KOLSE-254198 format. One record per residue: residue number from 1; residue in one letter; x, y, z of N, C-alpha, C in turn. Coordinates in steps of 0.1 Angstrom, whole numbers, plus 2048, in hexadecimal, padded with zeros to 3 digits. Layout:
BEGIN
<rec NUM A <X Y Z> <X Y Z> <X Y Z>>
...
***
This chain:
BEGIN
<rec 1 M <1EA 3A8 E9F> <1E7 3B5 EA4> <1DD 3B3 EB0>>
<rec 2 A <1DF 3BA EBB> <1D7 3B9 EC7> <1C9 3BF EC4>>
<rec 3 K <1C0 3BC ECC> <1B2 3C1 ECB> <1B3 3D1 ECA>>
<rec 4 L <1AC 3D6 EC0> <1AC 3E4 EBD> <1A3 3EC EC6>>
<rec 5 Q <1A8 3F7 ECC> <1A0 400 ED4> <1A0 40E ECD>>
<rec 6 I <195 415 ECE> <194 422 EC8> <19A 42C ED2>>
<rec 7 P <1A5 433 ECD> <1AB 43D ED6> <1A2 448 ED8>>
<rec 8 Q <1A2 44E EE4> <198 458 EE8> <199 464 EDF>>
<rec 9 Q <1A5 468 EDA> <1A6 474 ED2> <1A0 472 EC4>>
<rec 10 H <19C 465 EC0> <196 463 EB3> <187 45F EB4>>
<rec 11 V <182 45F EC0> <174 45C EC2> <16B 466 EBA>>
<rec 12 A <16D 473 EBC> <165 47D EB6> <166 47D EA7>>
<rec 13 G <172 47B EA2> <174 47A E93> <16D 46E E8D>>
<rec 14 L <16D 463 E94> <167 457 E8F> <158 458 E8F>>
<rec 15 I <152 45F E99> <144 461 E9A> <140 46A E8E>>
<rec 16 K <148 474 E8B> <145 47E E80> <146 476 E73>>
<rec 17 I <14F 46D E71> <150 465 E65> <143 45D E63>>
<rec 18 R <13F 458 E6E> <133 44F E6E> <126 456 E6A>>
<rec 19 I <125 463 E6E> <118 46A E6C> <119 473 E5F>>
<rec 20 L <124 473 E58> <124 47A E4C> <119 475 E42>>
<rec 21 D <112 47F E3D> <108 47B E32> <10F 479 E25>>
<rec 22 G <108 473 E1C> <10E 470 E0F> <114 47B E08>>
<rec 23 E <10E 487 E08> <113 493 E01> <120 497 E07>>
<rec 24 R <121 498 E14> <12D 49D E1A> <139 492 E19>>
<rec 25 L <135 485 E1A> <13F 47B E18> <145 47C E0A>>
<rec 26 N <13C 47E E00> <141 47F DF2> <14A 48B DF0>>
<rec 27 E <147 496 DF6> <14F 4A2 DF5> <15D 49F DFB>>
<rec 28 L <15D 499 E07> <169 496 E0E> <172 48C E06>>
<rec 29 T <16B 482 E00> <173 478 DF8> <179 47F DEC>>
<rec 30 A <171 487 DE5> <176 48D DD9> <181 497 DDC>>
<rec 31 A <181 49E DE7> <18B 4A7 DEB> <198 49F DEE>>
<rec 32 L <197 494 DF5> <1A2 48C DF9> <1A8 486 DEC>>
<rec 33 V <1A0 482 DE3> <1A5 47C DD6> <1AE 486 DCF>>
<rec 34 D <1AA 493 DCF> <1B2 49D DC8> <1BD 4A3 DD0>>
<rec 35 A <1BE 4A0 DDD> <1C8 4A6 DE6> <1D6 4A2 DE2>>
<rec 36 P <1E0 4AB DE2> <1EE 4A8 DDF> <1F5 4A1 DEA>>
<rec 37 P <200 49B DE7> <208 494 DF2> <20D 49E DFC>>
<rec 38 V <20B 49D E09> <210 4A6 E13> <215 49D E1F>>
<rec 39 L <21E 4A3 E27> <223 49B E32> <21B 49D E3F>>
<rec 40 Q <216 4A9 E41> <210 4AC E4E> <201 4AE E4C>>
<rec 41 R <1FA 4AA E57> <1EB 4AA E57> <1E7 4B9 E55>>
<rec 42 K <1ED 4C3 E5B> <1E9 4D0 E5A> <1E9 4D5 E4B>>
<rec 43 E <1F3 4D0 E44> <1F4 4D4 E36> <1E8 4CF E2E>>
<rec 44 L <1E5 4C2 E31> <1D9 4BC E2A> <1CC 4C3 E2E>>
<rec 45 M <1CB 4C6 E3B> <1C0 4CD E40> <1BE 4DB E3A>>
<rec 46 T <1C9 4E2 E38> <1C8 4EF E32> <1C3 4EE E23>>
<rec 47 W <1C8 4E4 E1C> <1C4 4E2 E0E> <1B6 4DE E0D>>
<rec 48 L <1B1 4D5 E16> <1A3 4D1 E15> <199 4DC E19>>
<rec 49 A <19D 4E4 E23> <194 4EF E28> <191 4F9 E1E>>
<rec 50 T <19A 4FB E14> <197 505 E0A> <18E 4FF DFF>>
<rec 51 R <18C 4F3 DFF> <184 4EC DF4> <177 4E5 DF9>>
<rec 52 M <174 4E6 E05> <168 4E0 E0A> <15F 4EA E11>>
<rec 53 T <152 4E8 E0F> <149 4F2 E15> <13F 4EB E1E>>
<rec 54 S <13D 4DE E1D> <132 4D7 E25> <137 4D2 E32>>
<rec 55 I <144 4D2 E35> <149 4CE E42> <150 4D9 E49>>
<rec 56 A <14D 4DC E55> <153 4E7 E5C> <162 4E3 E5F>>
<rec 57 E <16B 4ED E60> <179 4EB E62> <17C 4E3 E6E>>
<rec 58 S <175 4E6 E79> <177 4DE E86> <173 4D0 E84>>
<rec 59 E <168 4CD E7D> <164 4BF E7B> <16E 4B8 E71>>
<rec 60 L <172 4BF E67> <17B 4BA E5D> <189 4B6 E63>>
<rec 61 D <18D 4BF E6D> <19A 4BC E74> <199 4AF E7C>>
<rec 62 E <18E 4AD E83> <18C 4A1 E8A> <18C 495 E81>>
<rec 63 I <184 496 E77> <183 48B E6D> <190 487 E67>>
<rec 64 L <198 491 E63> <1A5 48F E5D> <1AF 489 E67>>
<rec 65 G <1AF 48E E73> <1B8 488 E7D> <1B5 47A E7F>>
<rec 66 T <1A8 476 E80> <1A4 468 E82> <1A8 45F E76>>
<rec 67 L <1A6 464 E6A> <1A9 45D E5E> <1B8 45A E5D>>
<rec 68 I <1C0 465 E5F> <1CF 463 E5F> <1D4 45A E6A>>
<rec 69 G <1CE 45B E76> <1D1 452 E81> <1CE 444 E7D>>
<rec 70 M <1C3 441 E77> <1BF 433 E73> <1C8 42E E68>>
<rec 71 S <1CC 437 E5E> <1D5 433 E54> <1E2 430 E59>>
<rec 72 S <1E7 437 E63> <1F4 434 E69> <1F4 427 E6F>>
<rec 73 T <1E9 424 E77> <1E8 417 E7D> <1E7 40B E73>>
<rec 74 L <1E0 40E E69> <1DE 404 E5E> <1EC 400 E58>>
<rec 75 F <1F4 40A E55> <201 407 E4F> <20B 401 E5A>>
<rec 76 Q <20A 406 E66> <212 401 E71> <211 3F1 E72>>
<rec 77 F <204 3ED E71> <202 3DF E73> <200 3D7 E66>>
<rec 78 N <203 3DE E5B> <203 3D7 E4E> <1F5 3D0 E4B>>
<rec 79 L <1EA 3D7 E4E> <1DD 3D2 E4B> <1D7 3D8 E3E>>
<rec 80 S <1CE 3D0 E38> <1C7 3D6 E2D> <1BC 3DF E32>>
<rec 81 S <1B7 3E8 E2A> <1AC 3F1 E2F> <19F 3E9 E33>>
<rec 82 P <19B 3DE E2C> <190 3D6 E31> <192 3D0 E3E>>
<rec 83 E <19F 3CA E40> <1A2 3C4 E4D> <1A1 3CE E58>>
<rec 84 F <1A7 3DA E56> <1A8 3E4 E60> <19A 3EA E63>>
<rec 85 A <192 3EC E59> <184 3F1 E5A> <17C 3E8 E63>>
<rec 86 E <17E 3DB E61> <176 3D1 E68> <17A 3D1 E77>>
<rec 87 R <187 3D3 E7A> <18C 3D5 E88> <186 3E1 E8E>>
<rec 88 V <185 3EC E87> <180 3F8 E8C> <171 3F6 E8F>>
<rec 89 C <16A 3F0 E87> <15C 3ED E89> <15A 3E5 E95>>
<rec 90 E <162 3DB E97> <161 3D2 EA3> <164 3DA EB0>>
<rec 91 A <16E 3E3 EAF> <171 3EB EBB> <165 3F5 EBE>>
<rec 92 M <15F 3FA EB4> <153 403 EB6> <148 3FC EBB>>
<rec 93 Q <145 3F0 EB6> <13A 3E8 EBB> <13B 3E5 ECA>>
<rec 94 Q <147 3E3 ECF> <14A 3E0 EDD> <14C 3EC EE6>>
<rec 95 S <14B 3F8 EE0> <14E 404 EE7> <142 407 EF1>>
<rec 96 D <146 40E EFC> <13C 412 F05> <135 41F F01>>
<rec 97 N <13B 426 EF7> <135 432 EF1> <12A 42F EE8>>
<rec 98 E <11E 433 EEB> <112 430 EE3> <113 435 ED5>>
<rec 99 E <11A 441 ED3> <11B 447 EC6> <124 43F EBD>>
<rec 100 L <12D 437 EC3> <136 42F EBB> <130 421 EB8>>
<rec 101 T <127 41C EC0> <122 40F EBE> <11A 40E EB1>>
<rec 102 L <11E 404 EAA> <117 402 E9D> <10C 3F7 E9E>>
<rec 103 I <100 3FA E99> <0F6 3EF E98> <0F9 3E7 E8B>>
<rec 104 D <0F4 3DB E8A> <0F8 3D2 E7F> <0F5 3D8 E72>>
<rec 105 K <0EA 3DF E70> <0E7 3E4 E63> <0F0 3EF E5E>>
<rec 106 D <0F7 3F6 E68> <100 401 E65> <10E 3FC E62>>
<rec 107 R <111 3F0 E68> <11F 3EC E68> <126 3EB E5A>>
<rec 108 E <11F 3E4 E51> <125 3E1 E44> <127 3EE E3C>>
<rec 109 G <11D 3F7 E3D> <11E 404 E37> <129 40D E3C>>
<rec 110 F <12B 40D E49> <136 415 E4F> <143 40F E4C>>
<rec 111 K <144 401 E4C> <150 3FB E48> <155 3FE E3A>>
<rec 112 N <14B 3FE E31> <14E 402 E23> <152 411 E22>>
<rec 113 R <14C 419 E2A> <150 427 E2B> <15F 429 E2F>>
<rec 114 L <163 422 E39> <170 422 E3E> <17A 41D E34>>
<rec 115 I <177 412 E2D> <17F 40D E23> <181 417 E18>>
<rec 116 Q <176 41D E13> <177 427 E09> <180 433 E0C>>
<rec 117 L <17F 438 E19> <188 443 E1D> <196 43F E1F>>
<rec 118 L <198 433 E26> <1A6 42F E29> <1AE 42B E1C>>
<rec 119 D <1A7 428 E11> <1AE 424 E05> <1B3 431 DFD>>
<rec 120 L <1AF 43D E02> <1B3 449 DFB> <1C2 44C DFD>>
<rec 121 E <1C9 44E DF1> <1D7 450 DF2> <1DC 45C DF9>>
<rec 122 S <1D4 466 DFA> <1D8 473 E00> <1DA 471 E0F>>
<rec 123 L <1D4 467 E15> <1D5 464 E24> <1E2 45C E26>>
<rec 124 L <1E7 456 E1C> <1F3 44D E1D> <1FF 456 E21>>
<rec 125 Y <201 462 E1B> <20D 46A E1D> <20F 46E E2B>>
<rec 126 P <205 475 E31> <208 47A E3F> <208 46E E49>>
<rec 127 A <202 463 E45> <202 457 E4E> <20F 44F E4D>>
<rec 128 K <214 44D E41> <21F 444 E3F> <22C 44C E3E>>
<rec 129 A <22C 458 E38> <239 45F E37> <23F 463 E44>>
<rec 130 F <236 466 E4E> <23B 469 E5B> <244 45E E61>>
<rec 131 N <23F 451 E5F> <246 446 E64> <253 444 E5D>>
<rec 132 I <253 446 E50> <25F 445 E48> <26A 44F E4D>>
<rec 133 L <265 45B E4F> <26F 466 E54> <274 463 E62>>
<rec 134 Y <26C 45E E6A> <270 45E E79> <271 450 E7F>>
<rec 135 D <270 446 E77> <272 438 E7C> <281 435 E7C>>
<rec 136 H <288 43A E86> <296 438 E88> <299 437 E97>>
<rec 137 E <2A4 431 E9A> <2A8 42F EA8> <2A8 43C EB0>>
<rec 138 R <2AE 447 EAA> <2AE 454 EAF> <2A9 45E EA5>>
<rec 139 V <2A1 467 EA9> <29C 472 EA1> <2A0 480 EA7>>
<rec 140 F <2A6 488 E9F> <2AB 495 EA4> <29F 49E EA8>>
<rec 141 I <2A0 4A5 EB3> <296 4AE EB8> <29C 4BC EB7>>
<rec 142 Q <2A7 4BE EBE> <2AD 4CC EBE> <2BC 4CB EC3>>
<rec 143 A <2C3 4D5 EC1> <2D1 4D6 EC6> <2D4 4E3 ECC>>
<rec 144 S <2DD 4E4 ED5> <2E2 4F0 EDA> <2F1 4EF EDD>>
<rec 145 A <2F8 4FA EDF> <306 4F9 EE1> <30A 503 EEC>>
<rec 146 V <312 4FE EF6> <317 507 F00> <326 508 EFE>>
<rec 147 T <32B 515 EFE> <339 518 EFB> <33F 51D F08>>
<rec 148 D <34B 518 F0B> <352 51D F17> <361 51D F15>>
<rec 149 V <368 524 F1E> <377 525 F1D> <37C 51D F28>>
<rec 150 R <386 515 F25> <38D 50D F2F> <39B 510 F30>>
<rec 151 A <3A0 514 F3C> <3AD 518 F3E> <3B7 50D F3D>>
<rec 152 V <3C3 510 F38> <3CE 506 F37> <3D9 50A F40>>
<rec 153 F <3DA 504 F4C> <3E4 507 F56> <3F2 501 F53>>
<rec 154 G <3FC 508 F58> <409 503 F57> <40C 4F9 F62>>
<rec 155 P <419 4F6 F65> <41D 4ED F70> <418 4F1 F7D>>
<rec 156 D <418 4FE F80> <414 504 F8D> <405 509 F8C>>
<rec 157 P <3FB 502 F92> <3EE 506 F90> <3EB 513 F97>>
<rec 158 E <3F4 518 FA0> <3F2 525 FA6> <3F5 531 F9D>>
<rec 159 V <3FC 52E F93> <400 538 F89> <3F4 53A F7F>>
<rec 160 P <3EF 546 F7D> <3E4 548 F74> <3E7 542 F66>>
<rec 161 P <3DD 53C F60> <3E0 536 F53> <3E3 540 F48>>
<rec 162 R <3EB 53C F3F> <3EF 545 F33> <3E9 540 F26>>
<rec 163 A <3E1 536 F27> <3DA 531 F1B> <3CC 52B F1F>>
<rec 164 A <3C4 52A F14> <3B7 525 F16> <3B2 51E F0A>>
<rec 165 A <3A8 516 F0B> <3A2 50F F00> <393 511 F00>>
<rec 166 I <38D 513 EF4> <37F 515 EF2> <379 508 EEF>>
<rec 167 I <36F 504 EF7> <368 4F7 EF5> <359 4FA EF2>>
<rec 168 H <354 4F3 EE9> <345 4F3 EE6> <33F 4E6 EE9>>
<rec 169 M <335 4E6 EF2> <32E 4DA EF6> <321 4DA EEE>>
<rec 170 L <320 4D1 EE4> <314 4CF EDC> <30B 4C5 EE3>>
<rec 171 N <2FE 4CA EE5> <2F4 4C2 EEB> <2E9 4BF EE1>>
<rec 172 I <2E8 4B2 EDD> <2DE 4AD ED3> <2D3 4A6 EDB>>
<rec 173 T <2C7 4AB ED9> <2BB 4A5 EDF> <2B4 49D ED5>>
<rec 174 C <2B2 490 ED7> <2AB 488 ECD> <2A1 47F ED4>>
<rec 175 Q <298 47A ECC> <28D 471 ED0> <292 463 ECE>>
<rec 176 R <292 45B ED9> <295 44D ED8> <28A 444 EDE>>
<rec 177 G <282 43E ED5> <276 437 EDA> <26C 442 EDF>>
<rec 178 D <268 440 EEC> <25E 449 EF2> <265 453 EFA>>
<rec 179 E <272 454 EFA> <27A 45C F04> <283 466 EFC>>
<rec 180 E <286 471 F02> <290 47A EFD> <29D 477 F03>>
<rec 181 E <2A7 479 EFA> <2B5 475 EFE> <2BE 481 EFB>>
<rec 182 N <2C7 484 F04> <2D1 48F F01> <2DF 489 EFF>>
<rec 183 I <2E5 48D EF4> <2F3 489 EF1> <2FC 495 EF1>>
<rec 184 Y <307 495 EF9> <310 4A0 EFB> <31D 49D EF3>>
<rec 185 V <321 4A6 EEB> <32E 4A4 EE3> <337 4B0 EE5>>
<rec 186 A <343 4AE EEA> <34D 4B9 EEB> <353 4BC EDD>>
<rec 187 M <354 4C9 ED9> <359 4CC ECC> <362 4D8 ECE>>
<rec 188 D <36D 4D9 EC5> <375 4E5 EC4> <370 4ED EB8>>
<rec 189 T <376 4F8 EB5> <372 500 EAA> <373 4FA E9C>>
<rec 190 Q <37D 4F2 E9A> <37F 4EA E8E> <373 4E0 E8C>>
<rec 191 D <370 4DA E97> <364 4D0 E97> <358 4D7 E92>>
<rec 192 L <355 4E3 E98> <349 4EB E94> <349 4EE E85>>
<rec 193 E <355 4F3 E80> <356 4F6 E72> <353 4EA E69>>
<rec 194 S <359 4DE E6E> <356 4D2 E66> <348 4CE E66>>
<rec 195 L <341 4CF E72> <333 4CC E73> <32B 4D5 E6A>>
<rec 196 I <32E 4E2 E6A> <326 4EC E62> <328 4E8 E53>>
<rec 197 A <334 4E5 E4F> <336 4E1 E41> <32F 4D5 E3D>>
<rec 198 T <32E 4CB E46> <327 4BF E44> <318 4C2 E42>>
<rec 199 L <312 4CA E4B> <304 4CD E4A> <301 4D6 E3E>>
<rec 200 R <309 4DF E3A> <307 4E6 E2D> <307 4DD E21>>
<rec 201 R <310 4D3 E22> <310 4CA E17> <303 4C2 E16>>
<rec 202 A <2FE 4BE E22> <2F1 4B7 E22> <2E6 4BF E1D>>
<rec 203 L <2E6 4CC E20> <2DC 4D5 E1A> <2DD 4D6 E0B>>
<rec 204 S <2E9 4D6 E06> <2EB 4D7 DF7> <2E6 4CA DF1>>
<rec 205 K <2E8 4BF DF7> <2E3 4B2 DF2> <2D4 4B2 DF2>>
<rec 206 T <2CE 4B8 DFC> <2BF 4B9 DFD> <2BA 4C1 DF1>>
<rec 207 K <2C0 4CD DEE> <2BC 4D5 DE3> <2BD 4CD DD6>>
<rec 208 S <2C8 4C6 DD4> <2CA 4BF DC8> <2C0 4B4 DC6>>
<rec 209 L <2BD 4AC DD1> <2B3 4A1 DD0> <2A5 4A6 DCE>>
<rec 210 K <2A2 4B2 DD4> <295 4B8 DD1> <293 4BB DC3>>
<rec 211 K <29D 4C0 DBC> <29C 4C3 DAE> <29A 4B6 DA6>>
<rec 212 V <2A1 4AC DA9> <29F 49F DA3> <291 49A DA5>>
<rec 213 L <28D 49A DB1> <27F 495 DB4> <274 49D DAD>>
<rec 214 G <276 4AB DAD> <26D 4B3 DA6> <26C 4B1 D97>>
<rec 215 G <278 4AE D91> <278 4AB D83> <271 49E D80>>
<rec 216 A <271 495 D89> <26B 488 D87> <25C 488 D8B>>
<rec 217 G <257 494 D90> <249 495 D94> <246 48F DA1>>
<rec 218 I <251 48E DAA> <24F 488 DB7> <24F 493 DC1>>
<rec 219 T <245 493 DCA> <244 49D DD5> <24D 499 DE0>>
<rec 220 C <255 4A3 DE5> <25E 4A1 DF0> <256 4A4 DFD>>
<rec 221 L <255 49B E06> <24C 49D E12> <254 4A1 E1E>>
<rec 222 N <261 4A3 E1D> <269 4A8 E29> <264 4B5 E2E>>
<rec 223 P <262 4B7 E3B> <25E 4C3 E40> <268 4CE E3E>>
<rec 224 E <263 4DA E3B> <26C 4E6 E38> <270 4ED E45>>
***
């Protein structure tokens, strides 16, 4: 792994984690221990906000965003929480931001604080499940369809057509790496009916699997 740098969007959250007093840290830790598995950060934020009183929602949102961001990086590079916490401390020590810079006596305590937080299971789900859902060559964004009529002429193109065909142009927008990609597919009405039937079957499979997962006590993290 290359030398770690603190992303600008996580500087404020990291500073807030650093200055949390013991009481607020304990309340945050206890709430995260009790938090259910969720996919999205906003779901976890909503759950925590109703159960915490010592940290303002704006601060909590920054802290949570930073913790999930760090957890995602930790999993991405397959590091243990102590290894990653050490790299974060090194990056903070070398930062030009005075509020991030750790003096020696603070370093070990802050490192242990990070390890304590990053080891919490509730941060694993929004950090790791997102990668599981979207770590594919192409990820669907949206789709649209343009329908038009195309004339079928006879041997003499000057004679008005007596027949026509309806064509549907399906445009699928997907994410490929860091770029969006458009795929265009021409379809007739039978093709549309076949695609609709296939998607309905996929939805039926989803409902069946959710019942199985729920019966086994497993939370389904797919977005609704």
